[in-house]
FIRO-277315 format. One record per residue (C-alpha): x negated, y negated, z negated; residue in one letter. Coordinates in steps of 0.001 Angstrom, whole numbers, plus 500000, padded with zeros to 6 digits. Each point is the difference from the previous one (the first is absolute). Layout:
XYZA ...
***
This chain:
121503790409280651M 501730500447503335K 500255496978502287R 503503498609500233S 501910499897503279L 499638496221499953L 496219500247499727A 499776502468502870V 502140497845502262L 498084496873499040L 496752501691501006S 501518500826503387L 500776496332500542A 496297499196500261F 499006502778502385R 498433498852503261L 502286501043502872P 498589502664502304A 501467498655503221H 497478499754502820A 500786496308500514A 500613497476497208P 503632499482499080L 500709496348500670A 502656498078498095K 503081499749502267P 501092496467500837D 503622500906499261W 499351501083496394A 501291497688497273G 503184498419498721I 503060500744502112W 503629499004499922G 503027502256499816I 503768499634500431W 499961496817502046G 496281499351499750G 499970498894503638E 501999496914498941T 497323498801497544V 497670497199501087S 496324500896500344T 498826496393499791E 497162499667497511G 500107503737499251K 496943501689501539P 500597502926497648W 503378500761501642F 499198502709502552K 503172501765501080G 503529501097499297T 502201503045500074L 502631499506502717V 503235501876499375T 503011500847502145V 502702502623499726T 500814502898502257W 503438498453500505R 498410496846501380Q 497732501585502568I 502323502810501155E 503530498559499727P 501414502723502285A 498901503530500746D 496717499883501944N 500449496300500755Q 497078498140498480F 499697496277499344N 496606499070498544F 500625496269499977R 500456499815496172P 496636501737499524L 498226497931502645D 501260496729498545E 498607500833496574R 496665501102501448I 499866496806502078Q 500697497842496975R 497157501645498087A 497601499942502943A 500635496288500559D 498577499442496520K 496955502153500614G 501274502795497775L 499462503695500475Y 503047502264499975V 501070503378498709M 503437501090501240C 502616502107498272I 503389501129501284V 502291500862497115Y 502541502778500363H 501699501685497020G 502945497696499268T 499052498039503147K 500668502961502287T 502287498874502869P 503645500964499776E 499950501747503360W 497592502609498580A 502790501352497825Y 501928500727503166E 497100502102501309Q 500212502743497390G 498195498280497106V 501902500541496714P 500727496835498018R 498945500455496361V 501783498022497291E 497749499550496997V 500805499508496316T 497935496862499557N 501253496633498808R 500716498839503548N 501659503227501199N 497788499688503056T 500141502333502992A 496888501740501318Y 499408502396502874P 499317503611499217Y 496321499914500935Y 499630503757500346L 502645500266502729A 498445500954503373P 501951497203501696A 498553497373497664F 496430501187500465K 500428500009503773R 501381496446500102L 497454498663497508L 497050501463501920K 501368498522503221R 500166496568498369M 496459500355498643I 498612500932503421A 501892497284501860R 498927497329497499T 496384501113500335A 500207499750503784D 501341496479499712H 497352498818497542I 497047501640501736T 501000499507503650K 502551497202500319E 498983497305497542L 498108497066501583P 496251500241499290P 499993497028497609D 502586501755497833L 498672503509500443R 496592499112498591K 501553498732496763R 501684503348499199V 497550502112498002I 502335502506498373G 503478501477499770V 501473501317496774Q 501822503275500499G 502945500420497648P 501574503422499690A 502717499290497432G 501880497134498406K 497174497478500592S 496223500043500142G 500178502093496834D 500365503797500277P 503376500436498286Q 503033501082502069P 502623498030498044Y 499850496920497770Q 500631501045496392K 502823502407500621G 501198503390501167H 502265501033502800A 503664500377499066F 500033503043502261D 497520502469498506A 499256501408503453R 498120496799500793Y 498103499554496771D 496249500015500646I 497347501130497552N 497144497555500451Q 497539502609498711S 501442502802502098G 498429501579503047E 502804498885502347E 499363496320499264W 496247500431500209Q 500298501832503329A 502197497174501302Y 497402497442498882N 497252501900501789R 502074500127503174E 500762496264499976I 496453498988499077F 498725502089502882Q 502400498135502305A 498568496649498878Y 496402501161500379M 500574501440503457E 501894496909501167A 497043497712499269Y 497140502379500704R 497538498466502459G 501418496477499804A 497471497457501228D 499377497845498040P 500816502418497202P 503284499951498127I 499889502149496886V 503114501479498380P 500140499257496297L 501771502756498074L 501204500602496463K 500527503735499697P 500815501988496926V 496677501069498435P 500168503579501270S 500013498870503643T 496719498074499750H 497926503142500377E 502026501031503038W 499398496634501649L 496268500259499422M 499792503608501198Q 501760499130503254H 497754497049500788G 502740497478499325M 498852498111496924P 501620496705500996G 500033497228497447W 501868499995496708R 502409497866498049K 498932499990496368T 502316501176497315F 500611497970496837Q 496468498615499711V 500912496846501945A 502784499093497579Q 497905499438496881M 496471500158498663Y 499437501930496759Q 503257501803500651M 500630503005497743P 499287503202501872G 497930498424502767E 497272502592499444E 502162502654501685K 500151497845503154L 496240499821500484L 499956503032502322W 500955497713502898L 497038497748499237R 497810503089499935D 501396501105503359L 499170496608501528R 496452500096498627L 499492503492501382Q 501134498838503425S 497493497141499857A 497211502378499077A 500657502426502839G 499745500016503774P 503748500023500702G 502685497308500108P 500082497510497145V 503173499804497957I 501204496467499317R 502515498979497350L 502727497409499690R 501995499117496894G 503029497840499202E 500314497667497041F 503483498676499301D 500087498929496348H 499029496357500451A 503395498759501172T 503530501136500650G 500605502101496895D 496763499106498235P 498543502237497344S 499569498245496681A 496435501265499593W 498985498284503232F 501651496706499143Q 498130499854496702E 496860498954501899A 500508499986503798P 496525498735500917A 498327502618497822W 502205502809501177N 499833499407503743M 496232499562499854Y 499377503172498008W 502471501895502144Q 497885499030503021C 496819501141498243L 501641503324499184W 501104500412503606M 496418499456501177L 498694502468497438T 502563502566501096Y 499200499376503662G 503103498304501401V 499302498455503417D 503340498241500542I 501771498436497028F 503569499044500890N 501333497007498059I 503550498659500087R 500547496790501933K 500819497903496911E 496515500211498402P 498452499702503461L 501858496712500448T 499567498621496461D 496485501354499783C 498133497372497968A 499577502185496875P 498813502933502109Y 497608498496502546V 496874501245498250E 501494503481499605A 501026500180503649F 496695498563501231T 497926502464498019F 502131502955501072F 499725499169503697T 496253499431499671K 499447503600498876Y 503006501944501296A 499073502781502391G 496376500277498832C 499040503668499849L 496296499786500777D 497659498095497657P 497657499276502909A 502652497910501785T 501853498494497048S 499683496218499614P 499001500590496410G 500284502031496822A 501712499127496742W 500911501222496553C 502981498466498155A 499613500751496316L 502781501634498018R 500708502671497427D 503023502195500718G 501209501309496656L 501468503462500584D 501789501922497252I 499216503230501883A 496273499489499362D 499651502106496882T 496204499947500178D 499935496243499531R 503108499910497804F 500030503192497897P 503392501219498860E 498997500117496344D 499214496277500092A 502561498621502462F 502934502419499830G 501059503167501759K 500236499945503796L 503402501050501302N 499794498695503554G 501587496606500507I 502132500473496902K 497206499274497521S 501083496721498351P 497415500109497224D 497120500215502428R 501059496854501884Y 500354498058496770T 496791501226498431N 497857499475503096I 501401496507500579A 499387499145496356R 496375501140500288A 499400497669502931F 502176497113498845A 496923497930499006P 499121499914503700W 503509499170501187G 501749503348500524A 503795499851499608V 502963502308500472M 502694497711501419G 502592502744500567D 498963503039498001A 503412501627500485V 499635500042503791A 496422501267499760A 500975502956497831S 503163500994501876T 499595499146503699L 497669501145502750D 499007498959503497G 502273497821502085L 502753499905497367T 497549498400497602Y 498772497555502658A 503535498855500725R 501307499700496460T 497162499196497587S 500846496751498241K 496394498909499396A 496365500815500697M 498377502803498035N 496287500505499480D 500234503684499064V 501520502586502326A 499954503718500763C 497898501649502709R 498701496881501689V 496768498896501676W 497706499465497052R 497121497980501347G 499124496965502060N 501553499189503346Y 497168499973502522A 498734500471503527L 496451501178500778F 498718498827496605M 500083501826496663T 499245498903496472Q 497589502151498041H 501693501474496912D 502766497407499579P 501201501267496619L 496504500262498599G 498732496611501181T 502958497626499818S 503225499203498202Q 503380499951501714G 502218496925499766H 503652499370500909W 502054496886500803R 497116497560500085V 500644496342500769G 502846498193501702A 502493501835502201K 499660497485502831D 496574501489500771Q 500223503534501407P 497006501587498291Y 500843500461496337G 502273503037499936R 496908502095499199Y 496327499270499376A 496870501359498408R 497483498242497825G 496887500353497894F 500235501253496430N 496834498731498380H 500816501515496621A 500152503445501626A 496823499467502012G 501882499585503277Q 498077497141501593D 499550501146503609A 502332501245502715M 498352501706502955C 501438500582503477F 499040502336502816R 500741499584503706L 501351502964501939A 497730502317501948D 499562498673503504G 501092496437499312F 496815498767501667F 499816502833502506G 498618502646497693G 496888498124498862E 499181497018497778P 500726496561501421L 496392498870499464A 500890496360500802S 501125500785503571R 502985497703499585Q 501311497584497374P 502960500971497862V 502323498077497719R 500980501091496529V 503150498594498408R 500831500352496332V 503264498870498398V 499668499378496258Y 502155498587497205F 498726496624498902D 500575500272496277K 497307498962497579G 496672498336500676T 497747503020500264G 498128501182503083S 499532503064502138W 497785500961502936A 500483501749503324L 497077502246500942K 499306502099503072Y 497516502397501548D 497753497582501906G 497133500802502326V 497345498890497513D 501919500579496750D 502358502927499230P 501968497857497532A 499690496487501393K 502123497195498583T 502268498479502638A 501495497398497673C 500803499248496399T 503441498575499247V 500864497892496975T 503698499851499193K 501885496736499408R 502888501313497883D 502767498909502376T 502146503055499285G 500310500637503739R 498644502616502362W 497008498740501970K 497838501499502714E 496437499706501168I 498616501081503380T 496314500387500684V 498226500798503278T 497176502524499725L 497443500094502813S 497557502418498382D 502266502840498936G 498571503503500002H 502943501934498531F 498224503304499661G 501581500758496595R 496982498894498001R 502027498166497356C 500547501965496765P 502020503218500319N 499387500182503749G 502049496900500815T 499771496928502242D 501603497130498076L 500298499018496338M 501970497633497811L 497847499312496949V 500886498292496743N 497435497343499046T 501315499275496493D 502385501395497415A 503203498727501630E 502199502574501714D 500595498854503574D 502993501359501953I 500037500811503729F 502533500822502686H 498073501057503118I 496606500467501577V 500096499739503800E 497130500289502460L 500545498913503614T 497675500220502947R 
***
């Protein structure tokens, strides 16, 4: 049987990077603010690392070739005073200054709900004025900012169209057909290449570095790489929802990032925006906010997002999300197992109707893309004893991507073309489906862990889960007790049975670290043990390093295994 795309990409995630020097975790990586993030207090929030600072072209160039960078500087200053890092963006599109339309730039009226006016991007006059603004802004940031502010700016997002996204107009077409732009057409792609090149050239050689972050249409990625201008990337829909229908088709960007980490050239970094917690909240998120933010953060780490932009409301009222934000910032930016603070595997089973090997059509219904209502129902029914539910089956079988993320009325445990396995970093579980049973919606919603889990299934002979550390985690050789490590396990405290944590020790390839007896509290609990004699040479069964072992007939349930240095 051919390996699935997901399996191939997952294998890439655990490849040891080939860079000559280890890739250290950047200090700036972690949870960031957006849209006023510089106004949010950082007190008691060590996980809060930076913010996107936004201004408009109108603000910084109120008259032709007369620049006033005070609005930008004030926002950077406000962020820097709080110890935050900064990424700048100057919006144009509908924020293009009025004087530009007097310089030969056609004004384009668009048939969207706001009847908004845009510039005609392809006009030579617009491109000339935009590139002048880009260059002048770069000169100001790199040469004129005071040193204490300059050092906080680590990136600049380079919009080419209506916003940081690559569309020319917001949900509409030009009234005048002469100014309609085909987003997939060569003219728009050529314009994108021209503007991206302007951003890259404006910040080339900045010291300390400032990297342009770009969101091109997919066909321009190859051009950027071929011309030595990889930049960083804004993710597509992956930051808006975990287990989002169709997310499999967005994994190419994750693959691109992993390839950059494995090669000698520049490393691509990713940022993503999440905006469904407040404002116009999605019903699926509000069903269990602590679960959903936490698992969204785990998905972002699995995908490889370095900067996760969160709206200011959940950053301010952050109590339900502190553990999610803390964990994300701990591991964000880690591309090299040798320099990561740890490795972890969060246990889940992603039920995918597109997996006809696991869910044959003769048993679960015919696959017709997303529109396969019988398959959702039948798969959910098969896993209902372990908690699987379809909360909004209509949305699941009719909507895809961002539309689904914005409008689904409830959480669904079966989807189409999604990440099927665990969320993880530098640790893999041996044969998850063959050695453990998936669980859904475990425990109270005030604890973040229970959206997914895996457990033993004693009746099926599934009494051990084995985990393997990534190649190179200890520098390409076994640890052999050179340093102590800590292992953390989060488990569901239901029942009174017991389980054991075992590891590859120097004098015992399956040494017992501890045995845990549950107290039947119905809550998630955790244990942490320090191991001073770890060998971790994959001498546990199935070539692994760690094991969770059932010590009786009771089926214990687990959330995560985490090893830290």
